[in-house]
py3Dmol code that shows the C-alpha trace and the ligand (Angstrom):
import py3Dmol

protein = """\
ATOM      1  CA  MET A   1      81.354 -12.828 134.573  1.00  0.00           C
ATOM      2  CA  ILE A   2      81.290 -13.680 138.160  1.00  0.00           C
ATOM      3  CA  ARG A   3      83.688 -11.654 140.041  1.00  0.00           C
ATOM      4  CA  ALA A   4      85.389 -13.630 142.677  1.00  0.00           C
ATOM      5  CA  VAL A   5      88.045 -12.630 145.138  1.00  0.00           C
ATOM      6  CA  VAL A   6      90.266 -15.000 146.916  1.00  0.00           C
ATOM      7  CA  TRP A   7      91.452 -13.942 150.342  1.00  0.00           C
ATOM      8  CA  GLY A   8      94.563 -15.661 151.719  1.00  0.00           C
ATOM      9  CA  GLU A   9      96.120 -15.162 154.942  1.00  0.00           C
ATOM     10  CA  ASN A  10      99.399 -15.760 153.361  1.00  0.00           C
ATOM     11  CA  VAL A  11     101.314 -16.453 156.614  1.00  0.00           C
ATOM     12  CA  HIS A  12     102.525 -20.184 156.363  1.00  0.00           C
ATOM     13  CA  GLU A  13     103.546 -19.647 152.901  1.00  0.00           C
ATOM     14  CA  GLN A  14     106.202 -17.261 154.142  1.00  0.00           C
ATOM     15  CA  THR A  15     107.118 -19.184 157.250  1.00  0.00           C
ATOM     16  CA  ASN A  16     107.056 -22.965 156.573  1.00  0.00           C
ATOM     17  CA  GLN A  17     108.959 -24.567 153.780  1.00  0.00           C
ATOM     18  CA  THR A  18     106.549 -27.403 153.233  1.00  0.00           C
ATOM     19  CA  VAL A  19     103.897 -24.992 152.470  1.00  0.00           C
ATOM     20  CA  ARG A  20     106.089 -22.645 150.448  1.00  0.00           C
ATOM     21  CA  ASP A  21     106.899 -25.597 148.171  1.00  0.00           C
ATOM     22  CA  THR A  22     103.536 -26.905 147.833  1.00  0.00           C
ATOM     23  CA  TYR A  23     102.210 -23.350 147.212  1.00  0.00           C
ATOM     24  CA  PRO A  24     105.002 -21.212 145.741  1.00  0.00           C
ATOM     25  CA  ASP A  25     102.694 -18.403 144.873  1.00  0.00           C
ATOM     26  CA  GLY A  26     100.532 -18.762 147.915  1.00  0.00           C
ATOM     27  CA  MET A  27      97.383 -20.796 148.470  1.00  0.00           C
ATOM     28  CA  HIS A  28      95.188 -17.797 147.393  1.00  0.00           C
ATOM     29  CA  ALA A  29      96.909 -17.774 143.892  1.00  0.00           C
ATOM     30  CA  CYS A  30      96.463 -21.601 143.508  1.00  0.00           C
ATOM     31  CA  ILE A  31      92.782 -21.253 144.235  1.00  0.00           C
ATOM     32  CA  ALA A  32      92.293 -18.211 141.934  1.00  0.00           C
ATOM     33  CA  GLU A  33      94.018 -20.336 139.252  1.00  0.00           C
ATOM     34  CA  ALA A  34      91.478 -22.989 139.748  1.00  0.00           C
ATOM     35  CA  LEU A  35      88.485 -20.635 139.214  1.00  0.00           C
ATOM     36  CA  ASN A  36      90.028 -18.484 136.364  1.00  0.00           C
ATOM     37  CA  ALA A  37      89.903 -21.793 134.334  1.00  0.00           C
ATOM     38  CA  ALA A  38      86.133 -21.626 134.564  1.00  0.00           C
ATOM     39  CA  ARG A  39      85.133 -19.255 131.461  1.00  0.00           C
ATOM     40  CA  ASP A  40      82.465 -17.519 133.623  1.00  0.00           C
ATOM     41  CA  ILE A  41      84.584 -16.544 136.680  1.00  0.00           C
ATOM     42  CA  GLU A  42      87.232 -13.739 136.837  1.00  0.00           C
ATOM     43  CA  ALA A  43      89.120 -14.132 140.074  1.00  0.00           C
ATOM     44  CA  THR A  44      91.428 -12.011 141.800  1.00  0.00           C
ATOM     45  CA  THR A  45      93.370 -12.296 145.020  1.00  0.00           C
ATOM     46  CA  ALA A  46      93.903 -10.216 148.318  1.00  0.00           C
ATOM     47  CA  THR A  47      95.837 -10.899 151.321  1.00  0.00           C
ATOM     48  CA  LEU A  48      96.180 -10.079 155.018  1.00  0.00           C
ATOM     49  CA  GLN A  49      99.298  -7.954 154.199  1.00  0.00           C
ATOM     50  CA  ASP A  50      97.698  -5.626 152.001  1.00  0.00           C
ATOM     51  CA  PRO A  51      96.274  -2.322 153.081  1.00  0.00           C
ATOM     52  CA  GLU A  52      92.796  -2.918 154.564  1.00  0.00           C
ATOM     53  CA  HIS A  53      93.608  -6.608 153.777  1.00  0.00           C
ATOM     54  CA  GLY A  54      92.940  -5.919 150.197  1.00  0.00           C
ATOM     55  CA  LEU A  55      89.417  -5.441 151.170  1.00  0.00           C
ATOM     56  CA  SER A  56      88.408  -1.829 150.762  1.00  0.00           C
ATOM     57  CA  GLN A  57      84.683  -0.942 150.414  1.00  0.00           C
ATOM     58  CA  ALA A  58      85.241  -0.205 146.729  1.00  0.00           C
ATOM     59  CA  ARG A  59      86.711  -3.530 146.249  1.00  0.00           C
ATOM     60  CA  LEU A  60      83.950  -5.223 148.049  1.00  0.00           C
ATOM     61  CA  ASP A  61      81.316  -3.219 146.163  1.00  0.00           C
ATOM     62  CA  GLU A  62      82.693  -5.020 142.957  1.00  0.00           C
ATOM     63  CA  THR A  63      83.029  -8.365 144.382  1.00  0.00           C
ATOM     64  CA  ASP A  64      80.149 -10.997 143.785  1.00  0.00           C
ATOM     65  CA  VAL A  65      81.804 -13.963 145.787  1.00  0.00           C
ATOM     66  CA  LEU A  66      84.559 -13.530 148.333  1.00  0.00           C
ATOM     67  CA  LEU A  67      86.561 -16.908 149.230  1.00  0.00           C
ATOM     68  CA  TRP A  68      88.298 -16.791 152.686  1.00  0.00           C
ATOM     69  CA  TRP A  69      91.293 -18.865 153.794  1.00  0.00           C
ATOM     70  CA  GLY A  70      92.822 -18.266 157.127  1.00  0.00           C
ATOM     71  CA  HIS A  71      94.514 -20.316 159.830  1.00  0.00           C
ATOM     72  CA  ALA A  72      97.287 -18.678 162.051  1.00  0.00           C
ATOM     73  CA  ALA A  73      96.368 -15.130 162.145  1.00  0.00           C
ATOM     74  CA  HIS A  74      92.427 -14.636 162.599  1.00  0.00           C
ATOM     75  CA  GLY A  75      93.155 -12.229 165.194  1.00  0.00           C
ATOM     76  CA  ASP A  76      95.111  -9.950 162.966  1.00  0.00           C
ATOM     77  CA  VAL A  77      92.316  -9.370 160.859  1.00  0.00           C
ATOM     78  CA  SER A  78      90.721  -6.032 161.719  1.00  0.00           C
ATOM     79  CA  ASP A  79      87.451  -5.630 163.227  1.00  0.00           C
ATOM     80  CA  GLU A  80      86.478  -2.863 160.813  1.00  0.00           C
ATOM     81  CA  VAL A  81      87.146  -4.980 157.757  1.00  0.00           C
ATOM     82  CA  VAL A  82      85.293  -8.054 159.371  1.00  0.00           C
ATOM     83  CA  ALA A  83      82.113  -5.664 159.856  1.00  0.00           C
ATOM     84  CA  ARG A  84      82.570  -4.449 156.154  1.00  0.00           C
ATOM     85  CA  VAL A  85      82.574  -7.869 154.848  1.00  0.00           C
ATOM     86  CA  ALA A  86      79.515  -8.738 157.062  1.00  0.00           C
ATOM     87  CA  ASP A  87      77.508  -5.886 155.789  1.00  0.00           C
ATOM     88  CA  ALA A  88      78.343  -7.054 152.127  1.00  0.00           C
ATOM     89  CA  VAL A  89      77.224 -10.522 152.652  1.00  0.00           C
ATOM     90  CA  TRP A  90      74.024  -9.379 154.367  1.00  0.00           C
ATOM     91  CA  GLY A  91      73.592  -7.163 151.250  1.00  0.00           C
ATOM     92  CA  GLY A  92      73.951 -10.291 149.098  1.00  0.00           C
ATOM     93  CA  MET A  93      77.638 -10.852 148.376  1.00  0.00           C
ATOM     94  CA  GLY A  94      78.406 -14.657 148.387  1.00  0.00           C
ATOM     95  CA  LEU A  95      81.044 -15.994 150.771  1.00  0.00           C
ATOM     96  CA  ILE A  96      82.700 -19.229 150.703  1.00  0.00           C
ATOM     97  CA  LEU A  97      84.826 -20.225 153.900  1.00  0.00           C
ATOM     98  CA  LEU A  98      87.617 -22.707 153.434  1.00  0.00           C
ATOM     99  CA  HIS A  99      89.076 -25.265 155.856  1.00  0.00           C
ATOM    100  CA  SER A 100      90.388 -23.505 158.968  1.00  0.00           C
ATOM    101  CA  ALA A 101      88.151 -20.412 158.193  1.00  0.00           C
ATOM    102  CA  HIS A 102      85.979 -22.132 160.527  1.00  0.00           C
ATOM    103  CA  PHE A 103      87.453 -20.154 163.237  1.00  0.00           C
ATOM    104  CA  ALA A 104      87.663 -16.866 161.219  1.00  0.00           C
ATOM    105  CA  LYS A 105      86.094 -13.883 162.699  1.00  0.00           C
ATOM    106  CA  ILE A 106      83.779 -13.332 159.760  1.00  0.00           C
ATOM    107  CA  PHE A 107      82.439 -16.958 160.148  1.00  0.00           C
ATOM    108  CA  LYS A 108      81.931 -16.795 163.584  1.00  0.00           C
ATOM    109  CA  THR A 109      80.248 -13.580 163.216  1.00  0.00           C
ATOM    110  CA  LEU A 110      77.899 -14.838 160.772  1.00  0.00           C
ATOM    111  CA  MET A 111      77.272 -18.139 162.593  1.00  0.00           C
ATOM    112  CA  GLY A 112      76.960 -16.723 166.159  1.00  0.00           C
ATOM    113  CA  THR A 113      78.276 -20.093 167.547  1.00  0.00           C
ATOM    114  CA  PRO A 114      81.630 -20.995 168.731  1.00  0.00           C
ATOM    115  CA  CYS A 115      82.165 -22.933 165.372  1.00  0.00           C
ATOM    116  CA  ASN A 116      84.807 -25.604 167.295  1.00  0.00           C
ATOM    117  CA  LEU A 117      85.671 -28.905 166.248  1.00  0.00           C
ATOM    118  CA  THR A 118      88.024 -31.725 166.725  1.00  0.00           C
ATOM    119  CA  TRP A 119      90.981 -32.274 164.892  1.00  0.00           C
ATOM    120  CA  ARG A 120      94.234 -34.206 164.083  1.00  0.00           C
ATOM    121  CA  GLU A 121      97.347 -33.576 161.860  1.00  0.00           C
ATOM    122  CA  ALA A 122      98.116 -36.956 160.718  1.00  0.00           C
ATOM    123  CA  GLY A 123      97.998 -37.116 156.821  1.00  0.00           C
ATOM    124  CA  GLU A 124      94.725 -39.324 156.939  1.00  0.00           C
ATOM    125  CA  ARG A 125      92.636 -40.367 153.842  1.00  0.00           C
ATOM    126  CA  GLU A 126      89.539 -38.112 153.816  1.00  0.00           C
ATOM    127  CA  ARG A 127      86.627 -39.433 151.704  1.00  0.00           C
ATOM    128  CA  LEU A 128      83.898 -37.013 150.901  1.00  0.00           C
ATOM    129  CA  TRP A 129      80.467 -38.219 150.323  1.00  0.00           C
ATOM    130  CA  VAL A 130      78.002 -36.260 148.362  1.00  0.00           C
ATOM    131  CA  THR A 131      74.845 -36.087 150.707  1.00  0.00           C
ATOM    132  CA  ALA A 132      72.832 -33.827 148.618  1.00  0.00           C
ATOM    133  CA  ARG A 133      72.393 -35.404 145.022  1.00  0.00           C
ATOM    134  CA  GLY A 134      71.641 -32.829 142.415  1.00  0.00           C
ATOM    135  CA  HIS A 135      72.903 -29.839 144.615  1.00  0.00           C
ATOM    136  CA  PRO A 136      74.474 -27.342 142.247  1.00  0.00           C
ATOM    137  CA  ILE A 137      77.698 -27.324 144.460  1.00  0.00           C
ATOM    138  CA  ALA A 138      78.101 -31.188 143.702  1.00  0.00           C
ATOM    139  CA  LYS A 139      77.410 -30.856 140.168  1.00  0.00           C
ATOM    140  CA  GLY A 140      79.772 -33.179 137.866  1.00  0.00           C
ATOM    141  CA  LEU A 141      81.203 -34.979 141.014  1.00  0.00           C
ATOM    142  CA  PRO A 142      81.177 -38.657 141.450  1.00  0.00           C
ATOM    143  CA  ASP A 143      79.160 -40.020 144.603  1.00  0.00           C
ATOM    144  CA  HIS A 144      82.438 -39.960 146.503  1.00  0.00           C
ATOM    145  CA  PHE A 145      86.086 -38.823 146.274  1.00  0.00           C
ATOM    146  CA  GLU A 146      89.109 -38.997 148.226  1.00  0.00           C
ATOM    147  CA  LEU A 147      91.901 -36.854 149.215  1.00  0.00           C
ATOM    148  CA  GLU A 148      94.861 -39.130 150.235  1.00  0.00           C
ATOM    149  CA  ASN A 149      96.367 -36.786 152.781  1.00  0.00           C
ATOM    150  CA  GLU A 150      94.336 -34.303 154.801  1.00  0.00           C
ATOM    151  CA  GLU A 151      94.060 -33.276 158.395  1.00  0.00           C
ATOM    152  CA  MET A 152      91.032 -34.642 160.210  1.00  0.00           C
ATOM    153  CA  TYR A 153      88.494 -32.493 161.359  1.00  0.00           C
ATOM    154  CA  GLY A 154      85.772 -34.353 163.276  1.00  0.00           C
ATOM    155  CA  GLU A 155      82.128 -33.778 164.837  1.00  0.00           C
ATOM    156  CA  PRO A 156      80.690 -32.274 166.906  1.00  0.00           C
ATOM    157  CA  PHE A 157      81.159 -29.043 164.652  1.00  0.00           C
ATOM    158  CA  ALA A 158      79.463 -26.296 166.704  1.00  0.00           C
ATOM    159  CA  VAL A 159      77.696 -24.372 164.001  1.00  0.00           C
ATOM    160  CA  PRO A 160      73.895 -23.677 163.385  1.00  0.00           C
ATOM    161  CA  GLU A 161      71.999 -26.295 161.412  1.00  0.00           C
ATOM    162  CA  PRO A 162      72.598 -25.623 157.779  1.00  0.00           C
ATOM    163  CA  LEU A 163      70.251 -25.114 154.963  1.00  0.00           C
ATOM    164  CA  GLU A 164      71.680 -28.083 153.440  1.00  0.00           C
ATOM    165  CA  THR A 165      74.578 -30.499 153.877  1.00  0.00           C
ATOM    166  CA  VAL A 166      76.375 -31.088 150.594  1.00  0.00           C
ATOM    167  CA  PHE A 167      79.241 -33.206 151.926  1.00  0.00           C
ATOM    168  CA  ILE A 168      80.138 -35.313 154.823  1.00  0.00           C
ATOM    169  CA  SER A 169      83.721 -36.618 155.189  1.00  0.00           C
ATOM    170  CA  TRP A 170      85.058 -39.780 156.837  1.00  0.00           C
ATOM    171  CA  PHE A 171      88.540 -40.144 158.007  1.00  0.00           C
ATOM    172  CA  GLN A 172      90.796 -42.956 158.397  1.00  0.00           C
ATOM    173  CA  GLY A 173      90.835 -42.619 162.132  1.00  0.00           C
ATOM    174  CA  GLY A 174      87.160 -43.253 162.205  1.00  0.00           C
ATOM    175  CA  GLU A 175      85.787 -39.693 162.554  1.00  0.00           C
ATOM    176  CA  VAL A 176      83.175 -37.979 160.302  1.00  0.00           C
ATOM    177  CA  PHE A 177      82.494 -34.344 159.758  1.00  0.00           C
ATOM    178  CA  ARG A 178      79.930 -32.264 157.767  1.00  0.00           C
ATOM    179  CA  SER A 179      82.211 -30.957 155.240  1.00  0.00           C
ATOM    180  CA  GLY A 180      80.061 -28.963 152.978  1.00  0.00           C
ATOM    181  CA  LEU A 181      77.459 -26.654 154.481  1.00  0.00           C
ATOM    182  CA  THR A 182      75.251 -23.983 153.034  1.00  0.00           C
ATOM    183  CA  TYR A 183      73.740 -20.901 154.831  1.00  0.00           C
ATOM    184  CA  ARG A 184      71.890 -17.994 153.929  1.00  0.00           C
ATOM    185  CA  ARG A 185      72.799 -14.680 155.949  1.00  0.00           C
ATOM    186  CA  GLY A 186      70.600 -11.853 154.975  1.00  0.00           C
ATOM    187  CA  ALA A 187      70.575 -11.606 151.212  1.00  0.00           C
ATOM    188  CA  GLY A 188      74.005 -13.525 151.017  1.00  0.00           C
ATOM    189  CA  ASN A 189      74.672 -17.117 150.106  1.00  0.00           C
ATOM    190  CA  VAL A 190      77.293 -18.850 152.542  1.00  0.00           C
ATOM    191  CA  PHE A 191      79.191 -22.002 151.859  1.00  0.00           C
ATOM    192  CA  TYR A 192      81.509 -23.703 154.138  1.00  0.00           C
ATOM    193  CA  PHE A 193      83.971 -26.239 152.583  1.00  0.00           C
ATOM    194  CA  ARG A 194      86.310 -28.305 154.715  1.00  0.00           C
ATOM    195  CA  PRO A 195      89.446 -29.452 152.954  1.00  0.00           C
ATOM    196  CA  GLY A 196      92.475 -27.587 152.374  1.00  0.00           C
ATOM    197  CA  HIS A 197      95.217 -27.917 155.019  1.00  0.00           C
ATOM    198  CA  GLU A 198      98.053 -25.951 153.953  1.00  0.00           C
ATOM    199  CA  THR A 199     100.747 -28.698 154.178  1.00  0.00           C
ATOM    200  CA  TYR A 200      98.715 -30.728 151.522  1.00  0.00           C
ATOM    201  CA  PRO A 201      98.285 -30.223 147.862  1.00  0.00           C
ATOM    202  CA  THR A 202      94.437 -30.178 148.260  1.00  0.00           C
ATOM    203  CA  TYR A 203      93.800 -27.202 146.026  1.00  0.00           C
ATOM    204  CA  TYR A 204      95.440 -29.086 142.902  1.00  0.00           C
ATOM    205  CA  ASP A 205      92.824 -31.854 143.148  1.00  0.00           C
ATOM    206  CA  GLU A 206      90.480 -31.752 140.306  1.00  0.00           C
ATOM    207  CA  ASN A 207      87.366 -32.587 142.388  1.00  0.00           C
ATOM    208  CA  VAL A 208      88.151 -29.998 144.941  1.00  0.00           C
ATOM    209  CA  ARG A 209      88.641 -27.394 142.067  1.00  0.00           C
ATOM    210  CA  LYS A 210      85.377 -28.572 140.848  1.00  0.00           C
ATOM    211  CA  VAL A 211      83.737 -27.977 144.071  1.00  0.00           C
ATOM    212  CA  LEU A 212      85.342 -24.381 144.351  1.00  0.00           C
ATOM    213  CA  VAL A 213      83.943 -23.311 140.684  1.00  0.00           C
ATOM    214  CA  ASN A 214      80.588 -24.717 141.461  1.00  0.00           C
ATOM    215  CA  GLY A 215      80.564 -23.110 144.895  1.00  0.00           C
ATOM    216  CA  VAL A 216      81.342 -19.793 143.283  1.00  0.00           C
ATOM    217  CA  ARG A 217      78.357 -20.043 140.845  1.00  0.00           C
ATOM    218  CA  TRP A 218      75.977 -21.177 143.487  1.00  0.00           C
ATOM    219  CA  ALA A 219      76.992 -18.245 145.817  1.00  0.00           C
ATOM    220  CA  GLN A 220      76.831 -15.433 143.167  1.00  0.00           C
ATOM    221  CA  PRO A 221      74.050 -12.937 143.919  1.00  0.00           C
ATOM    222  CA  ASP A 222      71.101 -12.944 141.758  1.00  0.00           C
ATOM    223  CA  ALA A 223      70.188  -9.196 142.696  1.00  0.00           C
ATOM    224  CA  PRO A 224      71.892  -5.934 143.062  1.00  0.00           C
ATOM    225  CA  ARG A 225      73.625  -5.293 146.397  1.00  0.00           C
ATOM    226  CA  LEU A 226      71.334  -4.192 149.156  1.00  0.00           C
ATOM    227  CA  LYS A 227      72.712  -1.187 150.931  1.00  0.00           C
ATOM    228  CA  GLU A 228      71.839   0.318 154.440  1.00  0.00           C
ATOM    229  CA  VAL A 229      71.483  -3.324 155.777  1.00  0.00           C
ATOM    230  CA  HIS A 230      71.484  -1.665 159.302  1.00  0.00           C
ATOM    231  CA  GLU A 231      68.682   0.738 158.720  1.00  0.00           C
ATOM    232  CA  ALA A 232      65.494   0.683 161.133  1.00  0.00           C
ATOM    233  CA  PRO A 233      63.177   3.438 160.000  1.00  0.00           C
ATOM    234  CA  ASN A 234      60.276   4.491 161.977  1.00  0.00           C
ATOM    235  CA  ARG A 235      57.143   4.281 160.040  1.00  0.00           C
ATOM    236  CA  THR A 236      54.835   7.082 161.255  1.00  0.00           C
ATOM    237  CA  VAL A 237      51.007   6.999 161.611  1.00  0.00           C
ATOM    238  CA  ASP A 238      50.408   9.220 158.784  1.00  0.00           C
ATOM    239  CA  THR A 239      52.839   7.191 156.433  1.00  0.00           C
ATOM    240  CA  ALA A 240      50.885   3.833 157.223  1.00  0.00           C
ATOM    241  CA  LEU A 241      49.294   2.227 153.949  1.00  0.00           C
ATOM    242  CA  GLU A 242      45.939   1.973 155.581  1.00  0.00           C
ATOM    243  CA  PRO A 243      44.361   4.660 157.751  1.00  0.00           C
ATOM    244  CA  ILE A 244      44.973   4.193 161.436  1.00  0.00           C
ATOM    245  CA  GLU A 245      44.195   6.156 164.414  1.00  0.00           C
ATOM    246  CA  GLU A 246      47.015   6.705 166.916  1.00  0.00           C
ATOM    247  CA  ARG A 247      46.082   5.046 170.415  1.00  0.00           C
ATOM    248  CA  GLY A 248      47.486   4.177 173.790  1.00  0.00           C
ATOM    249  CA  PRO A 249      50.451   5.456 175.788  1.00  0.00           C
ATOM    250  CA  LYS A 250      53.626   6.393 173.692  1.00  0.00           C
ATOM    251  CA  LEU A 251      57.403   6.232 174.221  1.00  0.00           C
ATOM    252  CA  HIS A 252      58.858   7.561 171.109  1.00  0.00           C
ATOM    253  CA  ALA A 253      58.378  10.839 169.142  1.00  0.00           C
ATOM    254  CA  ASP A 254      57.185  10.362 165.538  1.00  0.00           C
ATOM    255  CA  GLY A 255      60.098   9.821 163.108  1.00  0.00           C
ATOM    256  CA  GLU A 256      62.800   9.512 165.791  1.00  0.00           C
ATOM    257  CA  LYS A 257      65.650   7.073 165.298  1.00  0.00           C
ATOM    258  CA  GLY A 258      64.823   4.666 168.172  1.00  0.00           C
ATOM    259  CA  PHE A 259      67.342   2.758 170.479  1.00  0.00           C
ATOM    260  CA  ARG A 260      70.309   0.419 169.362  1.00  0.00           C
TER     261      ARG A 260
END
"""
ligand_1 = """\
1
ZN
Zn 94.414 -27.223 158.770
"""
view = py3Dmol.view(width=600, height=400)
view.addModel(protein, "pdb")
view.setStyle({"model": 0}, {"cartoon": {"style": "trace"}})
view.addModel(ligand_1, "xyz")
view.setStyle({"model": 1}, {"stick": {}})
view.zoomTo()
view.show()
């Protein structure tokens, strides 16, 4: 079983009637339900309002893939939890960023770029084209599919060049956007997937649900989690694999921690 956790900010579900009507149990619950329909995935949920945002170290230790949806309250996510999630990704946990999570602290941390884009909220038709045929995340999808109402996100999208671009979106207003991007960060697989504005029923769409299931399968780790991802041990002369003689001037003492 792949253990997935769907993290939802859960703010607009409480404050906006349209969002509440569309996702009465929260977007995170809808996404988890889509994942649980797959026999090999066991999805649970966590929200911003939970203690430690529902992402304690113990919980992350037992999570294979974390999905992240946030929009209005990126700044309310504690830096300590963001650092913990980043360590988990570097250690091998999969991470899937959904829609407005492009501005989530965790995404910006892992990308190292501003992650900004252009946008318009006008209920436009979005047409997603598969740009990586045969990619596991596109498995079972037609060569393109449409969402009748979505928010527009347009290029330029200020992210690093991805490993692979799995989808490109076209919008009625003419913009295009790289809407499915894969990255490797440390030992962790990272997938950004664009659709999912909270006022539209995007996460009920069968093709979108297929992408989420495929994404979780693709992002799952294939090895045990690496611990101590920040360790930088000093390998002393006497422990070198081949005999060497120490020479030249020296700044550090044998075995010392070094600078950070
Ligand atoms: Zn949005």
